[in-house]
C-alpha positions as CSV (number, residue, x, y, z in Angstrom):
1,X,23.5,21.6,14.5
2,X,25.8,23.6,16.8
3,X,28.8,22.8,14.6
4,X,27.1,24.1,11.6
5,X,26.5,27.5,13.2
6,X,29.7,29.3,14.2
7,X,29.9,32.9,15.2
8,X,28.7,35.4,12.6
9,X,31.1,37.3,10.4
10,X,31.4,41.0,10.9
11,X,32.0,41.8,7.2
12,X,33.3,45.4,7.0
13,X,30.4,46.7,9.1
14,X,27.1,48.3,8.3
15,X,27.0,49.7,4.8
16,X,26.3,49.2,1.0
17,X,27.3,46.0,-0.7
18,X,26.7,43.8,-3.7
19,X,26.4,40.0,-3.4
20,X,28.0,37.7,-6.0
21,X,27.7,34.0,-6.3
22,X,31.1,32.3,-6.2
23,X,30.2,29.4,-8.6
24,X,28.1,31.2,-11.2
25,X,29.5,34.8,-10.9
26,X,25.9,36.1,-10.9
27,X,25.0,39.1,-8.8
28,X,21.9,39.6,-6.6
29,X,19.2,42.1,-7.5
30,X,15.9,42.7,-5.8
31,X,13.0,43.0,-8.2
32,X,9.9,42.8,-5.9
33,X,9.0,43.2,-2.3
34,X,7.1,39.9,-1.9
35,X,8.4,36.7,-0.4
36,X,7.4,33.9,1.8
37,X,8.9,31.4,4.2
38,X,6.9,28.2,5.1
39,X,7.9,27.5,8.7
40,X,6.5,24.0,8.5
41,X,8.3,22.7,5.4
42,X,11.0,25.4,5.4
43,X,10.2,26.1,1.7
44,X,10.7,29.6,0.4
45,X,9.4,31.8,-2.3
46,X,12.5,33.6,-3.5
47,X,11.4,34.9,-6.9
48,X,11.8,38.5,-5.7
49,X,15.6,38.0,-6.1
50,X,17.1,38.0,-9.6
51,X,20.6,36.8,-10.3
52,X,22.5,38.4,-13.2
53,X,26.0,37.8,-14.6
54,X,26.6,40.7,-16.9
55,X,28.3,43.4,-14.7
56,X,28.0,46.0,-17.4
57,X,24.3,45.8,-16.7
58,X,24.6,45.2,-12.9
59,X,26.9,48.3,-12.5
60,X,24.0,50.5,-13.4
61,X,21.2,48.5,-11.6
62,X,20.0,50.2,-8.4
63,X,18.3,46.9,-7.5
64,X,21.8,45.4,-6.9
65,X,22.7,47.9,-4.2
66,X,22.1,46.1,-0.9
67,X,22.3,47.7,2.6
68,X,23.7,45.1,5.1
69,X,23.0,45.8,8.8
70,X,24.1,43.5,11.7
71,X,21.3,42.8,14.2
72,X,22.2,40.8,17.3
73,X,24.5,38.4,15.4
74,X,22.2,38.2,12.4
75,X,21.7,40.5,9.5
76,X,18.9,42.5,7.9
77,X,19.6,43.1,4.2
78,X,17.5,45.9,2.6
79,X,17.1,47.2,-0.9
80,X,14.4,48.9,-3.0
81,X,12.6,50.2,0.1
82,X,12.1,46.8,1.7
83,X,14.2,44.2,3.5
84,X,14.4,40.6,4.5
85,X,12.9,41.1,7.9
86,X,10.1,43.2,6.6
87,X,9.2,40.5,4.0
88,X,9.5,37.3,6.0
89,X,9.7,38.5,9.7
90,X,13.2,36.8,10.1
91,X,16.7,38.0,9.8
92,X,19.5,36.2,7.8
93,X,22.5,34.5,9.2
94,X,26.0,34.5,7.6
95,X,29.1,32.5,8.3
96,X,32.5,32.4,6.7
97,X,33.4,29.3,4.7
98,X,36.9,30.2,3.4
99,X,38.2,32.5,0.8
100,X,39.0,32.8,-2.9
101,X,40.8,35.4,-5.0
102,X,41.8,37.1,-1.8
103,X,38.2,37.6,-0.7
104,X,36.1,36.0,2.0
105,X,33.4,33.6,1.1
106,X,30.1,33.3,3.0
107,X,27.1,31.1,3.3
108,X,23.7,32.7,4.0
109,X,21.2,30.7,5.8
110,X,18.2,30.6,8.2
111,X,17.1,28.1,10.8
112,X,13.4,27.6,11.1
113,X,11.4,25.0,13.0
114,X,14.6,23.1,13.8
115,X,15.9,22.9,10.2
116,X,18.6,24.9,8.4
117,X,18.3,26.0,4.8
118,X,21.1,27.7,2.8
119,X,20.6,30.2,0.0
120,X,22.3,29.4,-3.3
121,X,22.2,30.1,-7.0
122,X,19.7,27.5,-8.3
123,X,20.5,27.9,-12.0
124,X,23.1,25.5,-13.5
125,X,25.1,26.6,-16.5
126,X,26.6,29.8,-17.9
127,X,23.4,31.7,-18.6
128,X,23.2,35.4,-17.8
129,X,20.1,35.1,-15.6
130,X,19.5,32.8,-12.7
131,X,17.3,32.4,-9.6
132,X,17.8,32.0,-5.9
133,X,17.1,28.6,-4.3
134,X,17.3,26.7,-1.0
135,X,17.9,23.4,-2.8
136,X,21.4,23.9,-3.9
137,X,24.7,22.3,-2.7
138,X,28.4,22.9,-2.6
139,X,29.9,26.0,-4.3
140,X,26.5,27.2,-5.4
141,X,25.9,28.2,-1.8
142,X,29.0,30.3,-1.5
143,X,28.8,34.1,-1.9
144,X,31.1,37.1,-2.0
145,X,29.8,40.2,-0.2
146,X,31.6,43.1,-1.8
147,X,31.6,46.7,-0.6
148,X,30.5,49.2,-3.2
149,X,33.4,51.6,-4.0
150,X,33.1,54.6,-6.3
151,X,36.7,54.4,-7.5
152,X,37.0,50.6,-7.6
153,X,35.6,47.8,-9.8
154,X,32.4,47.3,-7.8
155,X,30.9,50.7,-8.5
156,X,27.4,52.0,-9.1
157,X,26.8,54.4,-12.0
158,X,24.1,55.7,-14.2
159,X,23.3,54.4,-17.8
160,X,22.3,57.3,-20.0
161,X,19.0,56.8,-21.8
162,X,18.4,60.1,-23.7
163,X,20.6,61.9,-26.2
164,X,19.2,65.4,-26.7
165,X,21.0,68.0,-28.7
166,X,24.3,66.3,-27.9
167,X,23.7,66.2,-24.1
168,X,23.1,62.9,-22.3
169,X,20.4,62.3,-19.7
170,X,18.7,59.6,-17.6
171,X,16.3,59.5,-14.7
172,X,16.9,57.8,-11.4
173,X,14.8,56.7,-8.4
174,X,16.6,54.7,-5.6
175,X,16.0,53.8,-2.0
176,X,19.6,54.9,-1.1
177,X,21.1,58.4,-1.0
178,X,24.0,59.4,-3.4
179,X,26.1,62.2,-4.8
180,X,28.2,62.6,-7.9
181,X,31.6,61.0,-8.1
182,X,32.4,61.5,-11.8
183,X,33.0,65.0,-13.0
184,X,30.2,66.5,-15.1
185,X,27.4,64.5,-13.5
186,X,24.6,66.7,-12.2
187,X,21.1,66.1,-10.7
188,X,17.9,68.0,-11.2
189,X,14.3,67.8,-10.2
190,X,11.1,69.5,-11.5
191,X,9.9,72.1,-9.1
192,X,7.2,73.7,-11.2
193,X,5.0,72.7,-14.1
194,X,2.4,74.6,-16.1
195,X,0.6,73.4,-19.2
196,X,3.4,72.3,-21.5
197,X,6.3,73.6,-19.4
198,X,8.5,72.3,-16.6
199,X,11.2,74.1,-14.7
200,X,14.3,72.1,-13.7
201,X,16.1,72.9,-10.5
202,X,19.6,71.6,-9.6
203,X,20.0,69.4,-6.5
204,X,22.6,71.0,-4.2
205,X,24.8,68.2,-2.7
206,X,23.5,64.7,-1.9
207,X,20.3,63.3,-3.4
208,X,18.2,62.0,-0.5
209,X,16.8,58.4,-0.5
210,X,13.5,57.9,-2.4
211,X,14.0,61.1,-4.5
212,X,13.2,60.9,-8.2
213,X,15.6,63.0,-10.2
214,X,16.9,63.7,-13.7
215,X,20.6,63.0,-14.2
216,X,22.7,64.9,-16.6
217,X,25.4,62.4,-17.6
218,X,29.0,62.8,-18.4
219,X,29.1,59.8,-20.7
220,X,27.0,56.9,-22.1
221,X,28.0,54.1,-19.7
222,X,27.6,53.6,-16.0
223,X,31.4,53.8,-15.6
224,X,31.3,57.3,-17.0
225,X,28.7,58.4,-14.5
226,X,29.8,56.9,-11.2
227,X,28.1,57.9,-8.0
228,X,29.1,57.9,-4.4
229,X,26.6,55.8,-2.6
230,X,25.6,56.9,0.9
231,X,25.5,60.2,2.7
232,X,22.7,62.4,3.9
233,X,20.5,64.5,1.7
234,X,17.4,66.7,2.2
235,X,14.2,65.7,0.4
236,X,12.6,68.4,-1.8
237,X,9.0,69.0,-0.8
238,X,8.4,70.8,-4.2
239,X,9.6,67.9,-6.3
240,X,6.9,67.3,-9.0
241,X,8.5,64.0,-10.2
242,X,7.4,60.6,-9.2
243,X,9.4,57.3,-9.2
244,X,9.0,53.6,-9.2
245,X,11.3,50.8,-7.8
246,X,9.9,47.8,-9.6
247,X,9.0,46.5,-13.0
248,X,8.5,42.8,-12.4
249,X,6.2,40.6,-14.4
250,X,6.8,37.2,-12.8
251,X,3.7,35.2,-12.0
252,X,2.6,35.9,-8.4
253,X,5.2,38.7,-8.2
254,X,3.7,41.2,-10.7
255,X,4.8,44.6,-9.5
256,X,5.0,47.5,-11.9
257,X,3.6,50.9,-12.6
258,X,1.4,51.0,-15.6
259,X,2.1,53.8,-18.0
260,X,-0.8,56.1,-18.8
261,X,-0.2,58.3,-21.8
262,X,-3.0,60.7,-20.6
263,X,-1.5,61.5,-17.3
264,X,2.2,60.6,-17.5
265,X,5.3,61.9,-19.4
266,X,8.7,60.2,-19.4
267,X,12.1,61.8,-20.0
268,X,13.0,61.9,-23.7
269,X,13.9,63.9,-26.7
270,X,11.4,66.3,-28.0
271,X,10.6,66.9,-31.7
272,X,13.0,69.8,-31.8
273,X,15.8,67.7,-30.4
274,X,15.7,69.2,-26.9
275,X,15.4,67.3,-23.6
276,X,11.9,67.2,-22.1
277,X,9.1,64.9,-21.0
278,X,7.3,63.1,-23.8
279,X,4.6,60.7,-24.5
280,X,6.2,57.3,-25.0
281,X,5.2,54.0,-26.6
282,X,5.6,51.8,-23.5
283,X,3.3,49.8,-21.3
284,X,5.1,50.2,-17.9
285,X,7.5,52.6,-16.3
286,X,11.1,51.1,-16.2
287,X,12.4,50.1,-12.7
288,X,14.2,52.8,-10.7
289,X,13.3,55.6,-13.0
290,X,11.3,58.9,-12.7
291,X,8.3,60.2,-14.6
292,X,6.2,63.4,-14.6
293,X,2.5,63.4,-13.7
294,X,0.4,65.7,-15.9
295,X,-3.2,66.6,-16.4
296,X,-5.2,65.0,-19.2
297,X,-5.1,68.3,-21.2
298,X,-1.3,68.5,-21.2
299,X,0.4,68.4,-24.6
300,X,2.4,65.4,-25.8
301,X,5.6,67.1,-25.0
302,X,6.5,69.0,-21.8
303,X,9.3,71.4,-22.5
304,X,12.2,72.0,-20.0
305,X,12.7,75.7,-19.2
306,X,14.9,77.8,-17.1
307,X,13.4,79.9,-14.3
308,X,13.4,83.0,-16.5
309,X,11.8,81.2,-19.4
310,X,9.2,79.5,-17.2
311,X,8.2,82.8,-15.7
312,X,7.8,84.3,-19.2
313,X,5.8,81.3,-20.4
314,X,3.5,81.4,-17.4
315,X,2.8,85.1,-17.8
316,X,2.2,84.7,-21.5
317,X,-0.5,82.1,-20.9
318,X,-2.0,84.2,-18.1
319,X,-1.6,87.6,-19.8
320,X,-3.5,90.5,-18.3
321,X,-3.2,92.8,-21.3
322,X,-3.3,92.1,-25.0
323,X,-2.0,94.4,-27.8
324,X,-3.1,93.8,-31.4
325,X,-5.5,91.2,-32.8
326,X,-5.5,87.5,-31.8
327,X,-3.7,85.5,-34.5
328,X,-1.3,82.5,-34.9
329,X,-0.1,82.1,-31.4
330,X,3.3,80.6,-32.5
331,X,4.3,84.0,-33.8
332,X,3.1,86.0,-30.9
333,X,5.3,87.8,-28.4
334,X,5.0,87.6,-24.6
335,X,6.7,89.6,-21.9
336,X,7.7,89.4,-18.3
337,X,5.1,92.0,-17.5
338,X,2.2,89.9,-18.6
339,X,1.6,91.8,-21.9
340,X,0.6,89.7,-24.9
341,X,1.7,91.2,-28.2
342,X,0.2,89.6,-31.3
343,X,2.2,89.4,-34.5
344,X,0.0,91.9,-36.3
345,X,0.3,94.6,-33.7
346,X,1.0,98.0,-35.4
347,X,4.4,99.8,-35.0
348,X,2.6,102.4,-32.9
349,X,1.3,99.8,-30.5
350,X,4.8,98.3,-30.3
351,X,6.5,101.6,-29.7
352,X,4.1,102.4,-26.9
353,X,5.1,99.3,-24.9
354,X,7.3,99.8,-21.8
355,X,10.9,98.7,-21.8
356,X,11.4,95.1,-20.9
357,X,12.2,91.6,-22.1
358,X,10.1,90.1,-24.9
359,X,10.2,86.8,-26.7
360,X,9.2,86.2,-30.4
361,X,9.8,83.1,-32.3
362,X,11.8,81.6,-29.5
363,X,14.3,84.6,-29.5
364,X,14.7,87.0,-26.6
365,X,14.4,90.7,-27.5
366,X,15.2,93.4,-25.0
367,X,13.4,96.7,-25.5
368,X,15.2,99.6,-23.9
């Protein structure tokens, strides 16, 4: 037993990594926070770990970003707001077992009740998806542990999901902090909502861990929208967005956020082609994404507005003075001073209005 447990490897220190199986070339992703170790039989429930081969998908999968932290010769590996020790009350052990392609190979294992079990890819063949197992042998037990680098091949980026008026967007919710690496990538959150309107505010600097945001993308693919993983950000107390880590439907590991069209809106393209929050034909919220909670009386589309537009919108719907006769609201004018001007107001009534900014038919009009 002693011969099977040499000193633990140091890796490159504490930090963010991905783990790839040497034999199958599948990458580890965490899709649930449940797990179990039977100390009597040393059996393990490892269904919370998914193995996936297609790196084009993995590169934009926040569930594949693992934080490795040495703890007294063992390791705690965390992701998606949870970790090995939190789930099974044990740390993981690692040892070097050679190298391949200029990179160190490791075996990951635990010793419980006098017996040692190694983690391996339990799926034989060239399929894209696989599962973790303690019943594997040989090369299936060997792993690369690769640091995530923004400018290298093992990067993390954002896959755009919405094309609105030629601009690309996505939403993101991760347990790790990050900032933009690719030019043109920006982050926003919703800091105010009212009826069918939402105000976006840009995040200045690093996005803090567990912060749901909207990402304005530079391109379609994750490689176009690379992020620097790590850093220190400040959480926004006025963030109206919510997020979810998981969307797992495995038996015994069901872990998802059910979509409620009455109280939720998801990022999407509105009927006029603009970006906003819309009612969607989905059953669950996708993993690692953000959504907007609304009241049951909210419209099917929540429009994105600038601070100036939001202020005008709010004052229009809470107007303290009305000029003219109530009519088709879509043709009415509203102002920053809280004056509601109906479309059939007389010229005399219009001329009597104070100077200010008004909006009619979606166009801004400045009266001097």
